[in-house]
C-alpha positions as CSV (number, residue, x, y, z in Angstrom):
1,X,19.0,18.6,5.8
2,X,15.7,19.4,4.9
3,X,12.9,17.6,6.0
4,X,9.1,16.9,6.8
5,X,8.6,17.1,10.4
6,X,5.8,16.1,13.0
7,X,6.2,18.2,16.1
8,X,2.7,17.9,17.5
9,X,-0.7,15.4,17.2
10,X,-2.6,18.0,15.7
11,X,-3.3,16.9,12.7
12,X,-2.2,16.9,8.5
13,X,-2.4,20.8,8.9
14,X,0.5,20.9,11.4
15,X,2.6,18.8,9.9
16,X,5.8,21.1,8.5
17,X,9.2,21.0,6.7
18,X,12.2,22.4,8.7
19,X,16.0,21.6,9.0
20,X,17.2,18.2,10.8
21,X,20.3,16.8,11.1
22,X,21.1,14.3,8.3
23,X,20.9,10.6,9.3
24,X,24.3,8.8,10.2
25,X,24.7,5.9,7.4
26,X,27.0,4.2,10.2
27,X,25.3,-0.1,9.4
28,X,22.6,1.6,7.3
29,X,22.3,2.8,3.3
30,X,22.1,5.6,2.8
31,X,20.0,7.1,0.3
32,X,19.7,10.2,-1.6
33,X,15.8,10.3,-2.1
34,X,14.0,10.9,-5.2
35,X,10.7,10.8,-3.9
36,X,8.7,9.3,-1.2
37,X,4.8,7.5,-1.0
38,X,2.8,8.8,1.5
39,X,0.0,6.8,3.1
40,X,-2.6,6.8,5.6
41,X,-0.4,5.3,8.9
42,X,1.5,9.0,7.7
43,X,-2.4,10.7,8.6
44,X,-3.2,8.6,11.3
45,X,1.1,9.2,13.0
46,X,-0.3,13.3,13.0
47,X,-3.1,12.8,15.0
48,X,-1.5,10.3,17.4
49,X,-3.7,7.5,16.6
50,X,-1.2,4.9,14.8
51,X,-0.1,2.1,16.5
52,X,3.5,2.9,16.9
53,X,4.1,5.9,18.3
54,X,8.0,8.0,17.9
55,X,8.6,10.4,20.0
56,X,8.3,13.6,19.2
57,X,9.1,15.3,17.0
58,X,10.0,12.8,14.0
59,X,10.8,12.6,10.6
60,X,7.5,10.6,8.6
61,X,7.5,8.4,5.5
62,X,8.1,4.7,5.4
63,X,8.7,3.9,2.0
64,X,10.8,5.8,-0.6
65,X,13.2,5.5,-3.8
66,X,16.5,6.7,-4.5
67,X,19.9,6.3,-5.0
68,X,23.0,5.2,-2.6
69,X,25.0,7.3,-1.5
70,X,26.7,5.2,0.8
71,X,26.3,1.6,1.8
72,X,28.2,-1.1,4.3
73,X,30.9,-3.2,2.8
74,X,29.5,-5.9,3.8
75,X,26.2,-5.7,1.8
76,X,25.2,-6.1,-1.8
77,X,24.7,-2.2,-2.6
78,X,26.6,0.4,-4.0
79,X,27.4,4.3,-4.0
80,X,24.7,4.9,-7.9
81,X,22.5,2.0,-7.6
82,X,18.8,2.7,-7.9
83,X,16.9,1.6,-4.9
84,X,13.3,1.3,-3.1
85,X,13.4,0.8,0.0
86,X,11.0,0.1,3.5
87,X,12.0,2.8,6.6
88,X,9.2,2.7,8.9
89,X,10.1,6.5,9.9
90,X,12.2,9.0,8.2
91,X,11.6,9.0,3.9
92,X,10.7,12.1,3.7
93,X,13.7,14.1,3.8
94,X,16.3,14.9,1.6
95,X,18.1,11.8,2.7
96,X,17.4,8.5,4.5
97,X,19.5,5.7,6.1
98,X,18.1,2.1,5.5
99,X,18.8,-1.2,7.3
100,X,20.3,-3.2,4.5
101,X,17.7,-5.8,4.4
102,X,14.9,-3.5,3.8
103,X,16.8,-2.2,0.5
104,X,16.1,-3.3,-2.8
105,X,17.8,-3.1,-6.3
106,X,15.1,-0.8,-8.3
107,X,15.0,-2.2,-12.0
108,X,16.3,0.5,-14.2
109,X,13.1,1.0,-16.3
110,X,10.7,2.0,-13.6
111,X,10.8,5.4,-12.2
112,X,12.0,6.7,-8.8
113,X,8.1,7.6,-8.1
114,X,7.0,4.2,-9.3
115,X,9.6,2.8,-6.9
116,X,8.3,4.4,-4.2
117,X,5.0,3.5,-4.7
118,X,5.0,-0.5,-4.3
119,X,6.5,-1.4,-1.0
120,X,3.6,-1.1,1.1
121,X,0.8,-1.1,-1.0
122,X,1.6,-4.1,-3.7
123,X,3.6,-5.9,-0.9
124,X,0.4,-6.1,1.0
125,X,-1.8,-6.4,-1.7
126,X,0.8,-9.9,-2.7
127,X,1.1,-10.7,0.9
128,X,-3.2,-10.5,1.2
129,X,-3.8,-12.6,-2.6
130,X,-0.8,-15.1,-2.5
131,X,0.2,-15.9,0.8
132,X,-2.9,-15.6,3.2
133,X,-5.7,-16.0,0.5
134,X,-4.0,-18.2,-1.6
135,X,-5.3,-17.2,-5.0
136,X,-5.3,-20.2,-7.2
137,X,-5.4,-19.3,-11.5
138,X,-8.6,-18.4,-13.0
139,X,-10.5,-17.8,-9.8
140,X,-12.6,-14.6,-9.4
141,X,-11.5,-11.5,-7.3
142,X,-13.5,-8.5,-5.8
143,X,-11.9,-5.6,-4.8
144,X,-13.4,-2.6,-2.1
145,X,-11.9,0.7,-2.4
146,X,-10.9,-0.5,-5.8
147,X,-9.1,3.2,-6.8
148,X,-7.0,3.6,-3.6
149,X,-3.6,2.8,-3.6
150,X,-4.6,-0.7,-2.3
151,X,-7.0,-1.2,-3.9
152,X,-5.3,-0.7,-7.7
153,X,-2.0,-2.6,-6.5
154,X,-5.4,-5.1,-5.4
155,X,-6.3,-5.4,-8.9
156,X,-3.0,-5.2,-10.9
157,X,-1.3,-8.2,-8.5
158,X,-4.1,-10.2,-9.1
159,X,-4.0,-10.2,-13.1
160,X,-0.2,-10.1,-13.0
161,X,-0.7,-13.3,-10.8
162,X,-3.2,-15.4,-13.0
163,X,-6.8,-14.7,-11.6
164,X,-9.7,-14.6,-13.7
165,X,-12.6,-12.1,-13.4
166,X,-11.4,-8.9,-11.3
167,X,-14.0,-6.5,-10.3
168,X,-13.8,-3.5,-8.4
169,X,-15.9,-1.6,-6.0
170,X,-16.1,2.2,-6.0
171,X,-17.8,5.5,-4.6
172,X,-18.3,7.0,-7.9
173,X,-18.0,6.7,-11.9
174,X,-14.9,8.5,-11.9
175,X,-13.0,6.2,-9.2
176,X,-14.6,3.3,-11.5
177,X,-12.5,4.8,-14.6
178,X,-9.3,4.5,-12.4
179,X,-9.8,1.1,-11.5
180,X,-10.7,-0.1,-15.0
181,X,-7.6,1.5,-16.5
182,X,-5.8,-0.4,-13.5
183,X,-6.9,-3.5,-14.9
184,X,-9.9,-4.3,-13.2
185,X,-12.6,-6.4,-15.6
186,X,-15.4,-4.5,-14.7
187,X,-16.8,-2.3,-11.6
188,X,-19.7,-1.6,-9.6
189,X,-20.7,1.6,-7.0
190,X,-20.9,1.1,-3.1
191,X,-24.0,2.2,-2.6
192,X,-26.0,-1.5,-3.0
193,X,-23.0,-2.9,-4.4
194,X,-24.2,-7.0,-4.0
195,X,-27.6,-5.7,-5.2
196,X,-25.9,-4.6,-8.7
197,X,-23.6,-7.9,-8.8
198,X,-26.9,-9.4,-9.2
199,X,-26.2,-13.2,-8.2
200,X,-22.6,-13.2,-8.6
201,X,-20.3,-14.4,-6.3
202,X,-16.1,-14.4,-6.0
203,X,-14.0,-16.9,-4.9
204,X,-11.7,-13.9,-3.0
205,X,-13.2,-10.7,-2.1
206,X,-9.9,-8.0,-1.5
207,X,-11.6,-5.4,1.9
208,X,-9.5,-2.7,3.0
209,X,-12.6,-0.6,4.0
210,X,-14.7,-2.9,6.3
211,X,-17.8,-0.9,8.2
212,X,-21.4,-1.6,6.2
213,X,-20.2,-3.6,3.2
214,X,-19.1,-6.3,5.3
215,X,-21.5,-8.5,5.8
216,X,-22.9,-8.0,1.9
217,X,-19.1,-8.9,1.0
218,X,-19.4,-12.5,3.0
219,X,-22.9,-13.3,1.0
220,X,-20.9,-12.6,-2.3
221,X,-18.4,-15.5,-1.8
222,X,-18.4,-19.0,-3.1
223,X,-17.8,-21.5,-2.1
224,X,-14.7,-21.8,0.0
225,X,-14.3,-18.5,-0.7
226,X,-11.8,-15.9,1.2
227,X,-12.8,-12.7,2.5
228,X,-9.2,-10.8,3.3
229,X,-9.4,-8.5,6.0
230,X,-6.6,-5.8,5.1
231,X,-8.1,-2.2,7.3
232,X,-10.4,-0.4,8.2
233,X,-11.2,3.0,6.3
234,X,-15.0,3.2,6.8
235,X,-14.1,3.9,10.4
236,X,-16.0,0.7,11.6
237,X,-14.8,-2.3,12.7
238,X,-17.3,-4.9,11.5
239,X,-18.5,-8.5,13.3
240,X,-18.7,-12.0,11.6
241,X,-21.7,-13.8,12.7
242,X,-19.6,-17.3,12.2
243,X,-22.2,-19.7,11.5
244,X,-22.1,-18.0,8.0
245,X,-19.2,-19.6,7.7
246,X,-19.9,-22.8,8.5
247,X,-23.1,-23.0,6.2
248,X,-21.3,-21.9,3.3
249,X,-17.6,-23.3,4.1
250,X,-16.0,-19.8,4.0
251,X,-13.4,-18.3,5.5
252,X,-12.4,-14.6,6.8
253,X,-8.8,-14.2,6.2
254,X,-6.7,-11.5,8.9
255,X,-4.1,-9.8,6.5
256,X,-1.1,-8.2,8.9
257,X,1.3,-7.7,6.2
258,X,3.7,-4.8,8.2
259,X,4.0,-7.4,11.5
260,X,4.1,-10.3,9.4
261,X,7.8,-8.5,7.0
262,X,8.9,-6.6,9.8
263,X,9.9,-9.5,11.7
264,X,10.7,-11.5,8.9
265,X,12.3,-9.6,6.3
266,X,13.5,-12.6,4.0
267,X,10.0,-12.9,3.8
268,X,9.7,-9.3,2.1
269,X,12.7,-9.6,-0.3
270,X,10.9,-12.8,-1.9
271,X,7.7,-10.9,-2.1
272,X,9.7,-7.7,-3.4
273,X,11.8,-11.0,-6.0
274,X,8.5,-11.5,-7.0
275,X,6.9,-8.7,-7.8
276,X,10.0,-6.6,-9.7
277,X,9.9,-9.1,-13.0
278,X,6.0,-7.4,-13.6
279,X,7.4,-3.9,-12.4
280,X,10.0,-4.2,-15.1
281,X,7.7,-5.6,-17.5
282,X,5.2,-2.6,-16.8
283,X,2.5,-5.2,-15.9
284,X,2.5,-3.9,-12.7
285,X,2.2,-0.1,-13.2
286,X,1.3,1.9,-9.9
287,X,-1.4,4.1,-10.5
288,X,-0.3,7.6,-9.1
289,X,-2.5,10.3,-7.9
290,X,-0.1,12.8,-7.4
291,X,3.5,14.0,-7.0
292,X,3.9,17.3,-4.8
293,X,7.3,18.7,-3.9
294,X,8.1,17.6,0.0
295,X,6.9,21.6,1.1
296,X,3.0,20.6,0.3
297,X,3.3,17.5,2.3
298,X,-0.4,19.4,3.7
299,X,-1.9,19.1,0.9
300,X,0.0,15.4,0.5
301,X,-1.9,14.3,3.1
302,X,-5.1,16.2,3.3
303,X,-5.6,14.2,-0.2
304,X,-5.4,11.0,1.5
305,X,-7.5,12.2,5.0
306,X,-10.4,13.4,2.4
307,X,-10.5,10.4,0.5
308,X,-9.5,12.3,-2.7
309,X,-6.4,9.8,-3.5
310,X,-7.1,7.7,-6.6
311,X,-3.9,5.5,-6.4
312,X,-0.8,6.8,-4.7
313,X,0.7,10.1,-3.3
314,X,4.0,11.0,-3.9
315,X,6.1,13.7,-2.2
316,X,10.0,14.7,-3.7
317,X,12.5,16.4,-1.6
């Protein structure tokens, strides 16, 4: 079968498409892949910079949507079922074999491209806001990197689960339009964002960016506010002067979605069950930055690496 392969650690430009052996479906759900989501970890994997380092060569890709080809008799799936799945690796291929615990029914109204855009970004946003951030109805939320995949997901999850005002922080006015189209009530540009907010405070700050924004985000927290640390796309890992937390009764909360759900598949299932009804109604509608055939995987990876993506990047076999 045709698949994307990482054969060296020379970066996105060195990733290629070729013929590989089809996966075995023994004990797993064998899925005909219709769409796969591309994320920042695949960019890091192409350079050997991600925390998990599969032996070369390997087929990357962690999330997919497609149609079941075969499934173990004891699973709940049958050939022909529409599903989304978390595969860790192997999604950028014509077929993927996935542990049944990480396969989920895809509601009929939801496209395969949408299904491939949900698990990582919306699972992370749900885990961040509802479990780690303890979001309450009516609370205000500030979202950094709000035009990206995590950012647009956080906006929609916050709104779907009862947040009040949701404000986006973006690098350009064009990305502000993406964020408001995703459901944000308003946006400010990242340069001098604290001053632009004119004294506003927030109950929850979603931060997948890190870097220089961190301290100003702390200063924007309301009493009992929570700053959710999701990642560091800005590169720099900030440090906390903990006296700020003491003086304002605020919290900095780590959000490690992957370690949490991979060790507890039942938790991922509960997250999917909470998200799926909102997907079916359209309340959660992933922003798709681009859809490309698998042969253009280098372009897809560079779109993310060069921070041009607004929403989710998708590849199709």
